[in-house]
Backbone as CSV, one residue per row, in Angstrom:
resi,resn,N_x,N_y,N_z,CA_x,CA_y,CA_z,C_x,C_y,C_z
1,MET,-256.215,-24.877,-11.066,-254.916,-24.463,-10.571,-255.092,-23.164,-9.792
2,ALA,-254.640,-23.138,-8.589,-254.727,-21.933,-7.777,-253.499,-21.060,-8.049
3,LEU,-253.739,-19.851,-8.464,-252.661,-18.918,-8.756,-252.212,-18.223,-7.476
4,THR,-250.917,-17.981,-7.363,-250.403,-17.218,-6.231,-250.630,-15.729,-6.492
5,GLY,-250.482,-14.916,-5.477,-250.630,-13.471,-5.629,-249.646,-12.895,-6.631
6,LYS,-248.433,-13.413,-6.618,-247.397,-12.954,-7.544,-247.792,-13.292,-8.981
7,GLN,-248.326,-14.485,-9.199,-248.743,-14.904,-10.538,-249.929,-14.080,-11.026
8,VAL,-250.874,-13.775,-10.131,-252.026,-12.948,-10.498,-251.553,-11.565,-10.923
9,ARG,-250.632,-10.982,-10.179,-250.101,-9.663,-10.544,-249.404,-9.707,-11.900
10,GLN,-248.647,-10.778,-12.159,-247.966,-10.936,-13.442,-248.987,-11.014,-14.578
11,LEU,-250.020,-11.827,-14.408,-251.032,-11.988,-15.453,-251.838,-10.714,-15.659
12,ARG,-252.139,-9.997,-14.584,-252.863,-8.724,-14.710,-252.050,-7.731,-15.523
13,SER,-250.751,-7.680,-15.295,-249.916,-6.739,-16.058,-249.861,-7.140,-17.534
14,LEU,-249.830,-8.434,-17.825,-249.821,-8.884,-19.218,-251.153,-8.602,-19.905
15,ALA,-252.250,-8.671,-19.157,-253.587,-8.486,-19.727,-253.947,-7.021,-19.928
16,HIS,-253.231,-6.130,-19.282,-253.578,-4.707,-19.314,-253.748,-4.180,-20.740
17,HIS,-252.875,-4.555,-21.643,-252.894,-4.011,-23.002,-253.727,-4.827,-23.984
18,LEU,-254.337,-5.910,-23.518,-255.148,-6.736,-24.411,-256.487,-6.086,-24.714
19,ASP,-256.979,-6.314,-25.923,-258.337,-5.918,-26.282,-259.249,-7.099,-25.986
20,PRO,-260.507,-6.836,-25.631,-261.433,-7.942,-25.372,-261.601,-8.836,-26.603
21,ALA,-261.410,-10.140,-26.409,-261.539,-11.108,-27.504,-262.888,-11.820,-27.462
22,VAL,-263.528,-11.813,-26.302,-264.806,-12.497,-26.132,-265.814,-11.496,-25.574
23,LEU,-266.968,-11.410,-26.219,-268.026,-10.510,-25.771,-269.206,-11.319,-25.251
24,ILE,-269.683,-10.964,-24.073,-270.857,-11.605,-23.482,-272.039,-10.675,-23.751
25,GLY,-273.010,-11.146,-24.525,-274.146,-10.318,-24.909,-275.379,-10.560,-24.071
26,LYS,-276.526,-10.179,-24.632,-277.781,-10.247,-23.891,-278.213,-11.672,-23.575
27,ASN,-277.696,-12.656,-24.313,-278.045,-14.050,-24.055,-277.182,-14.693,-22.977
28,GLY,-276.225,-13.953,-22.456,-275.363,-14.479,-21.395,-274.282,-15.397,-21.938
29,VAL,-273.903,-16.362,-21.122,-272.844,-17.296,-21.483,-273.478,-18.496,-22.186
30,VAL,-273.456,-18.467,-23.522,-274.045,-19.530,-24.337,-272.922,-20.418,-24.886
31,GLU,-273.283,-21.527,-25.518,-272.288,-22.476,-26.023,-271.299,-21.832,-26.999
32,GLY,-271.781,-20.939,-27.849,-270.888,-20.265,-28.788,-269.838,-19.430,-28.075
33,THR,-270.234,-18.786,-27.009,-269.313,-17.984,-26.211,-268.273,-18.876,-25.540
34,VAL,-268.719,-19.987,-24.996,-267.810,-20.926,-24.337,-266.803,-21.473,-25.352
35,HIS,-267.286,-21.817,-26.541,-266.415,-22.354,-27.589,-265.374,-21.311,-28.015
36,LEU,-265.802,-20.074,-28.227,-264.880,-19.002,-28.620,-263.836,-18.758,-27.534
37,ALA,-264.268,-18.725,-26.290,-263.335,-18.505,-25.178,-262.335,-19.654,-25.082
38,ALA,-262.802,-20.894,-25.286,-261.905,-22.054,-25.234,-260.843,-21.977,-26.330
39,GLU,-261.263,-21.616,-27.538,-260.306,-21.478,-28.643,-259.303,-20.361,-28.371
40,SER,-259.781,-19.249,-27.830,-258.897,-18.124,-27.526,-257.888,-18.496,-26.445
41,LEU,-258.340,-19.219,-25.422,-257.426,-19.647,-24.356,-256.380,-20.622,-24.884
42,GLU,-256.768,-21.529,-25.765,-255.805,-22.479,-26.333,-254.761,-21.759,-27.176
43,ALA,-255.167,-20.690,-27.846,-254.244,-19.965,-28.722,-253.377,-18.953,-27.975
44,HIS,-253.917,-18.381,-26.880,-253.212,-17.267,-26.233,-252.974,-17.428,-24.739
45,GLU,-253.650,-18.340,-24.078,-253.574,-18.615,-22.642,-254.176,-17.514,-21.762
46,LEU,-254.197,-16.294,-22.223,-254.720,-15.174,-21.444,-255.712,-14.416,-22.315
47,VAL,-256.953,-14.273,-21.838,-258.003,-13.681,-22.651,-258.783,-12.651,-21.841
48,LYS,-258.979,-11.483,-22.446,-259.816,-10.453,-21.838,-261.207,-10.552,-22.440
49,CYS,-262.222,-10.481,-21.597,-263.612,-10.596,-22.023,-264.380,-9.355,-21.589
50,ASP,-265.439,-9.039,-22.335,-266.242,-7.853,-22.059,-267.711,-8.252,-21.973
51,VAL,-268.382,-7.801,-20.919,-269.813,-8.048,-20.752,-270.550,-6.807,-21.260
52,GLN,-271.386,-7.000,-22.277,-272.115,-5.891,-22.883,-273.223,-5.383,-21.951
53,ASP,-273.668,-4.147,-22.179,-274.679,-3.525,-21.330,-275.992,-4.291,-21.282
54,GLY,-276.384,-4.941,-22.363,-277.662,-5.639,-22.412,-277.678,-6.965,-21.671
55,SER,-276.525,-7.422,-21.231,-276.447,-8.708,-20.542,-277.028,-8.596,-19.136
56,GLY,-277.669,-9.644,-18.692,-278.215,-9.676,-17.338,-277.199,-10.122,-16.311
57,LEU,-275.966,-10.377,-16.742,-274.919,-10.843,-15.845,-273.945,-9.719,-15.520
58,THR,-273.374,-9.779,-14.330,-272.259,-8.898,-14.012,-270.995,-9.530,-14.578
59,ALA,-269.933,-8.765,-14.625,-268.669,-9.294,-15.129,-268.180,-10.425,-14.232
60,ARG,-268.338,-10.295,-12.934,-267.904,-11.349,-12.005,-268.693,-12.635,-12.237
61,GLU,-270.010,-12.516,-12.381,-270.847,-13.701,-12.616,-270.453,-14.397,-13.913
62,ALA,-270.325,-13.622,-14.982,-269.954,-14.190,-16.280,-268.565,-14.814,-16.219
63,GLY,-267.637,-14.150,-15.557,-266.277,-14.673,-15.427,-266.225,-15.975,-14.655
64,GLU,-266.988,-16.048,-13.576,-267.010,-17.273,-12.776,-267.643,-18.427,-13.545
65,ILE,-268.716,-18.140,-14.294,-269.371,-19.180,-15.101,-268.406,-19.700,-16.166
66,LEU,-267.782,-18.783,-16.908,-266.854,-19.198,-17.968,-265.649,-19.931,-17.388
67,ALA,-265.094,-19.429,-16.309,-263.922,-20.073,-15.702,-264.254,-21.499,-15.284
68,GLU,-265.408,-21.683,-14.688,-265.809,-23.015,-14.248,-266.002,-23.962,-15.434
69,ARG,-266.676,-23.484,-16.466,-266.955,-24.334,-17.626,-265.703,-24.662,-18.433
70,LEU,-264.697,-23.797,-18.359,-263.482,-23.988,-19.147,-262.311,-24.544,-18.342
71,GLY,-262.469,-24.649,-17.033,-261.354,-25.075,-16.207,-260.250,-24.040,-16.183
72,ALA,-260.643,-22.778,-16.219,-259.687,-21.667,-16.263,-259.690,-20.928,-14.925
73,ASP,-258.753,-20.017,-14.767,-258.681,-19.168,-13.583,-259.187,-17.781,-13.927
74,LEU,-260.033,-17.236,-13.066,-260.485,-15.852,-13.196,-259.411,-14.981,-12.551
75,VAL,-258.711,-14.229,-13.371,-257.553,-13.457,-12.922,-257.966,-12.104,-12.358
76,GLN,-258.911,-11.433,-13.041,-259.223,-10.053,-12.674,-260.611,-9.683,-13.181
77,VAL,-261.300,-8.852,-12.407,-262.579,-8.285,-12.830,-262.502,-6.782,-12.571
78,ILE,-262.716,-6.003,-13.632,-262.744,-4.545,-13.499,-263.918,-4.038,-14.316
79,GLY,-264.876,-3.427,-13.660,-266.032,-2.881,-14.354,-266.781,-3.964,-15.103
80,ARG,-266.879,-3.837,-16.419,-267.590,-4.802,-17.251,-266.636,-5.790,-17.938
81,LYS,-265.364,-5.751,-17.563,-264.369,-6.618,-18.185,-263.789,-7.600,-17.166
82,PHE,-263.363,-8.765,-17.679,-262.673,-9.735,-16.830,-261.631,-10.467,-17.658
83,VAL,-260.681,-11.082,-16.973,-259.566,-11.762,-17.619,-259.521,-13.209,-17.148
84,LEU,-259.350,-14.127,-18.108,-259.228,-15.555,-17.819,-257.845,-16.046,-18.219
85,TYR,-257.337,-17.031,-17.462,-256.060,-17.674,-17.789,-256.229,-19.185,-17.711
86,ARG,-255.679,-19.858,-18.700,-255.588,-21.318,-18.672,-254.384,-21.707,-19.515
87,GLU,-253.543,-22.567,-18.964,-252.369,-23.026,-19.693,-252.806,-23.818,-20.921
88,SER,-252.194,-23.530,-22.036,-252.537,-24.179,-23.299,-251.784,-25.498,-23.453
89,SER,-252.421,-26.438,-24.116,-251.765,-27.718,-24.395,-251.040,-27.696,-25.740
90,ARG,-251.183,-26.616,-26.490,-250.536,-26.508,-27.801,-249.029,-26.344,-27.646
91,LYS,-248.296,-26.942,-28.555,-246.829,-26.863,-28.535,-246.307,-25.750,-29.452
92,ASP,-247.177,-25.237,-30.351,-246.733,-24.287,-31.367,-246.908,-22.823,-30.961
93,ILE,-247.196,-22.557,-29.690,-247.348,-21.173,-29.236,-246.317,-20.861,-28.165
94,LYS,-246.102,-19.586,-27.932,-245.227,-19.157,-26.854,-246.045,-19.161,-25.558
95,HIS,-245.654,-19.989,-24.614,-246.387,-20.108,-23.357,-245.963,-19.012,-22.379
96,ILE,-246.883,-18.635,-21.515,-246.602,-17.657,-20.472,-245.831,-18.360,-19.366
97,GLU,-244.672,-17.839,-19.034,-243.857,-18.400,-17.956,-244.299,-17.759,-16.642
98,LEU,-245.041,-18.502,-15.856,-245.521,-17.970,-14.581,-244.403,-17.966,-13.552
99,GLU,-244.331,-16.888,-12.775,-243.342,-16.801,-11.705,-243.716,-17.788,-10.602
100,ARG,-242.750,-18.274,-9.899,-242.988,-19.221,-8.805,-243.024,-18.533,-7.486
C-alpha cells in the first residue's frame, strides 16, 4: 500500500512517542526478528525499531528488508531507528484511522 504524504506525516506523529519494540542486532534481520516484528505489527499496526551499533546494516537497509518481508510500509528512518506500518487483520484492537 502506498501511503500519501499526509498519511506519512500522521503516522510519524503517532510514532514519535513510541519506544522501540524490535531490536536489530549483530546478526541482522533474522527469522526471530521478522516474527517479532510481524506480531508487533498485528497487535499495534505501528512499530518503532532500533538498529544496534554492532549490526552491519544501516537503519534504512534493515527497514527496507523488514518492510519487504512483512508487506509493511517503511514510514520513517531517523538515525538508527525506523518505523513500520501495516494494517492489522485483528478485530480486537483499535485500528489507526488513516487520513484520506
